[in-house]
N, C-alpha and C positions, 0 to 999 in steps of 0.2 A: 219548434221548428227546424233543430238538427235534427232530430231524432227520424223527424219526419220523410226527412231529403232524401237520409241514409236508406230508408225502408224502399224510398221508391226507385233510387239508384241500384238497392241487390236488387228488387221485380224487373229491371229494363233487360232487354236481348245483349249491350255490351258486357252488363258483370256475365251474365251469362256466358258467353263462350271467353272472358277472360279466365272465368273459373276452369272452363272446360279446362284451358291452354294447362292452366296451372297444376291442373291435377292428371296430366301425362307429362311433366318433365322429369327425366329421368334424375335418380340420387348420384352422389359420387361412385359410388358402387354400380348403378346401371351400366352407367356413360365406360367405364374404361374395359379398355379389352379383355375376355379373360386371357390371353396369351400373356399381355403386358404385367398384368399380374404374377401371373407366374413365373417370368423373366426379372422380375424384383426378387423374389426368393430364387431363385439357381444365381443370380447376380451375387448374392449375398452368400451363398454355399460356395461359389467358385473364386471369390476377387483377389485370394494370393496365390493362386494356383496356374500355372500358363497351361498345362494340360486340363484343366478344367475348365479353361477360358476358352479355350478350342472348343471345347465337347459344347459351351454355350455357343459359341459363332457359330456351330453348324446348326445348331437346333435354331437364332435367330436368320439363318437366311433359310430352312426350311420352313418357318412362320412368315418369312419375306417382313421380317422386324429390320430392314435395312439399315435404319438409324442408331437399333440396340445391337446391330452385329458390326457397324464403325466401332462402337463405346469399345467393345470387347477386344479389337483388336488395337486401338489406342493404350486401352492397359494390358494388352501382350508386350508391347512395346515398352511401358515400363519398367513390366515386372523383367523381360528380357532385349534388353536394347537393340542386341545384334540379330533379332529374330527377321530373316531375311522375309520369309515367308506374307509377315503381319506387314510389314513395311514397304510391299508390293503390293500387295490388297488394297496397303489405304494409298498409292499412288504415290509415295516418295520418292524421291531422286537419289542415287546412290552415287554419291562424290565422296574420295579421300580417306575412304573408310569408316565415312558417316553417311547419315541417312539425312535428309532436307523435304519438308514437308511442302515448297513451293520453291517455282525460279526463285522468285524473289531474294528469298532466304539461303540461296545456293550463291545466289551472286553477291549477298551480302558479304557472306563469309567468305567466296576468292577474293574480293576487294580487300578484305581485312588481314588476310594471307599474303595477298601481292603487298602491301604497303609494310607487313611485317617482316615479310623476307628483302623488299628492297634498303629497310633501316637495317636490316643485319648485314647485308653487301655492303651498305654505304660503310657501315662503322670498320667492316673487314677491311676495306679498300682503303682507307682512311689510315688505317694501322699498317699497311703495307707502303702509303704514303703516295697512293694512285689518285687519280684525278680524274674529274665526270667526263666525257665527250660524248654527247649523243647519247646513244643508250649503254655504252660500255665504260668500263673504268680502263686507263691507262697511265704509263708511267710520267712525269713531268717532260721529260727527254723526247716522248714522241708525239707530244700534244702539240706541236708546231707544225709536224710534216702533214699527220692528221688533218689539222685546220687548211692545210694549203689543196687537201685532197689527194695525198701523196699513196701511194700503197708499198708496200715491202715486195718484194720479189724473191724469190726462188736464196738468192746468193743474202738475203737478209740487206738490199739497198732497197733506199725510196725513191719510187718512181712516179712517173705521173705518165697513168696508161695509154692518154691518148698520145702524150708525146712519143710513149715506146711504137703507138701502134702507126705513126707518122713516120718515124723515123727509119722502120723495118720495111716501108713501102717505099721508101728513098727520097721522100723530104728532105728540104736542110732548111734551114730558119738563116734569114738574115735580119737582124735586129730581131722585131717582136714577129715578121709577117714571114709564115712560109710560103716555101716554094717549090711548086709543082718540080717533079725529077726532071719534064723535059724542058724546063728554063733555068736550071742549073749553072748550065756554061756563061750565062751571061752574068755570075759571080766573079766566076772566074775572070773573067774580061776587064773586072774591076768597075763594073756599073753596080749602079741603084736603082731597085723599084721604086718611082715615083711614082704614085697611082696606077696607070694602065701603061706606064712608060718606066724603062730602062734607059739611064742619064748617065755621063759621067760623073766625077766628083764637081765639078764646078755647075753645072747646070743644075746639078741634085742638092747644092748651098743654095742656089737661088730658089728652089722650090721651095725647099722648109724653111726659109727665111718669114713665111707669111704665119700667123697666128693659125694655129689647127690645121696647119700643112708640116710640122714640126718635126723633128728625127724624132722616133722614138729609141732608144740605145739602150737596152738590159743592163743592169752589171749584175752577171751571177744571178742568182736566186730571190736577191736581197734586194733591190730598187729597182726602179727605170726612171731614166731622165727624157725629158719632154725638152725638146732646144729648139730657137731656132737660130743659133749662132750656127756657125761653118764646125763641117764635119771634124775638125782637128780640134777646133776651141772644143766643143762638144765631148773629144776626148779628153782633155785637159779637165775640165770640169767634171767628168766621169771618175775620174783619177783623184781628186781632190775630196769630193763625196764619200767616195768607198771610207777613206779613215773618218769621216763625218758619222757614217754608219755605225761602226764600232763604237763611237765615244756614245753615241743615243742607245744603244744596245746597254750602257753602263748604265744608263740613266736608270731603264726601265725593266734590266732585270731580264730582256728577252726577247726575241726578236718577234714583230708581227705575222698573224697566219697569211696577213695578203701583204704583196710586194708595195711598200709606198712609190710615190711616181710623184715628180717635181717638175714644176715647170719654171725653165731655165731662158730667159729670152734675151734677144743680141744687143740692148743698150736701154739706156734710160726713158725715152720716150716710148718705145714700144713698151716696157714696163708701165709706164703710167696711162698708157692707152689701154692696154685690155685691162689696168685695174678700174679704169673708170668707166670704160665702155665707149663706143660711139653708136651716137641716134642714127649717123649718116647708110653706115656701114650696118646697121640694126644690131649693132652686138651691145646688150645689157652690162652693167658695170658687173664687177664679181666680187666686188668688196662693200661688205653689208657695214662695218664696223669704220671704215676710212683708214684703219691703221696701215695702209699702204703709202701713204702720205708723213707717217712718223720714223720708217724705216727704210733699208732697200730689200726688205722681205716681208711678205705677209701669208695670211691663209684665204684661199681664195673658197670661202664658203657657199656664194651663190655664183661661181664661175660654172659656165655652163657653154657646150661647144655648139654654138648657134647652126651647125651644119646637120649634125645627131643628134643634138638634144639631151646628149650624155652630161652628167654632172661632173666638174671637174674641178673635185673638193682638194687641193692642193695648197700645197706650198710654190709661191712664186717669187722669184728673183730676179737678176738678168747680170750679166758677165759681158762688158764691154773692151771686145777685144782691139779697137779702133784707137784707144785711148794706154798714155803708159799706167795709169791711174786704174782705169778699170778692172787690170785682171786683179790689181794690191786688194781692192776691195771686194771683187768676186770671190775671191777664196774666202772670206764670212760669210757674205748674202749668200750664196746659193748653198751654205752650210745652213744655215737659220731656214732656208725654204724646205731642206729636207727635212729639219727637227719640227719642223710645223706639218710635214706630210707624215711622218713618221707617227706623230702622235695623233694623227686621225687613223692610220690604220690599227695603231693598239686602240682606240678610243671612239669609235663610230659612234653616229647617231641613228640605228637602225628603224627608232619608231618614227621618228621625223622624214627618213626616208622611204618610208611604208606610207606614210600618208602622200608622201609626193606622187606615188604611182598608183594610188587610191581618187585621189580627186585632182591630182595635176595642183596642186598647193604646196609651198616652200615658205615654212614659218621659220628665219633666223632665229627667234628668241625661244622657239622650242627646240630647236636645233643642237643651240649651245647648254640650253637649262639640262637636257638629256647626257651631258658630259659627265662622266665618271670622276676624269683628272682634273685635278683644279688650276684655274687660268694661272698660278704662280708656278707650278709643276711644268706642266707646259710649254710656257715660255723661258723657265728655266733649261730645260732641258736641250731647247733650241739655240737657248744662249750659251749653256756650255759646249755644243761644238762647235757652235761659231767663232766664241772667244777664248774659251777655257781650255784649249786645245794643247796636248802635246804631239809640234809636227815632227813625225816620223820620216819625214821625206827630207830631214837638214841630214848633212854628212857628219860624218863622224868630226868632233871636233869645233863642230856649230852649232848655234844654242837652239837646240827644239824646244824652249818656251819662249819664245820672243813674243807669241801670240799673246800668254798670259802676261805676259811684263808690261807688253802695247795697251791692253783692257785693264790693266791696275791703275797704269798711270793716266789713260783716257776718263779713269774713275775720278782719280784726284783733281782733274782738272775742273770737273764737273760737278764739286761739293763733297766728293766721297760717300763713304756706306754711312747709312741711317740704320737703326736698329731694325733687325731682321722681323718681326711682327710686322712692322711695317712694309716692310717687303711685301711679305706676304699677303696681305690683306690690300694691297694697290691693285687699281684695275685701270689697265692703259686703254687710252682715250687718245682721240683726234684732237678733241679741244685743251688736252695740256701736251703737246708736241714735246716741249725738249723736253719736259718732266718725264713723258714715256719715253722718250730715247736714252734717258739715264737709268731709268728703272730697268730695259731690258738688259743691261750693262748690272747694275747689282744684282740681278734675278738670275744670273747667268753665274754669279761669282756664289752665289750661295749654292746653288748647285754643286758647283766646284769644288766645295768645303763638303758638302753631302759627302761626295762619289772620291773624292781622293784627300780627303783633311783627315781622315783615319779617326774620327770622333767615334768611338764606341756607340755610346747609348743613341747617338744620329743612326750610325750605321745599321744597329737594328732594326729601328724604326723603319727607316727605309727599305730595310728588308723585307718586313711586314705589309708593307706599301707593294712591294712588287709583287710581292706570292698574293695577295689577295687583286691586284691587277689580272696578272698572269692566270691564275685559276678561274678567271672568269666571275667572282663574287656580284652581289648584287652590288648598287649604284650605294646602298647605305651602310653598307660594310666596307664598302671602297672609302667612301668619304671619312666611316670611323677611324681609316688607318692614314689616312691624309691629315686627318688632324692632330692626331696622336703626333705625326710625324712633325706639324709644323710645329706643336705643344714644344716638343724636344730641341726643337732648331733654334724657338726662341730663347732658351737659355743660354745657348752659348755665342751671345754677342763678341764677347772677347774672344774667343777660342779661334773665331773666323776670323777677326781683326790679326789677331798672333797668325797666324798661318797665312791667311794672304800679304802680309809685311804693313799696315795698314796703319 
């Protein structure tokens, strides 16, 4: 049966056509272009000789063997890497004494070189003790000025270009406000610019006694006082805060790039109103943690100017000049407020504030979680400026350590000192009012020991923390330095007690 089928199929037209097709299929030799075969022969003879490869290239061009011509060029650059003609014919790109086959390869090379140069530059800069500011390396001494937007003039002096321009045009400043040349005569008359009016001191005091209409008094280029107190009292506060500012620089090891601002109100009722807010006036609270009720100063983390929408994240306190006791407490409370403002200027929360700009949402938890400086250091520095300072206003023969002695006595009356490790791990809380009040004193004493105790191991760790913070290290690095400082402090309970006379 099978042989019969095969015979029948072979006799069919389909089989006849297929056989005919097969008979005309070319052999491999017949399919190959004769020039291709000639190329292979020539290539073997020229493979290691550049001049012969160029001859072969010309022959390929003549025979229109484009693929083989390009292969010749690639072989030429293998044999002679700097052959410019071959590279150009291949379409290679010349850069930095090298040839690159594609733009992508060139871009990769540029990136590698840039990263290498950046590492070498960083290494050289650090060996010279320089720090990074934007895209340049500068000396640590210049960094604070550059961060403030200042530039050096021809005399080598740090100046604000905008200020120089205004002064050259004849403008003058009254506190923070620029006064046009045509209005300067009002200053000579003893008047104050209040909104769009010029007022004498008494009506100006009344105008500035209202929240958000406060006096705005700068102290050199260091800090700004916002106060509803009368002008004369405000100047007393300003003088008091100037000493506190210097004490805070000791704690952090440097001045902040932006001037800290503190809000000092005229009495306790206004202080409490500003902290809690007022629904009738449409003023929200400025204190998310409620710590304003545990002390006479706090940080307004959710403070907002209801008239402008500007965030007022500054330290807040009061100085009541209407009572005899008011200024006695005000000397301390206002210093603490500046300490809170100083901490914010040194350690802001840019991501949280960027979120506010993007979707008008402010999350206090995100704000505080972003901080690099630990809570104990922030409050310790404020407590040091508030209580454990040497009063340089005391005349010769007087006791310029009265604030320190008063603070230690006060601490002893509240149960004395506890282990340093417990002080550093404590979290202030409105629910633990009296305990938190005592903690403010204790953590201030710890800072006093760090700054003035002359304990070499602690001083070394403090300097490392300050450097990490000053040079803008990331949170992880600063936190590690803070942890090392806290660990060292915990070893010196006995030294602290001896230093403080406890």
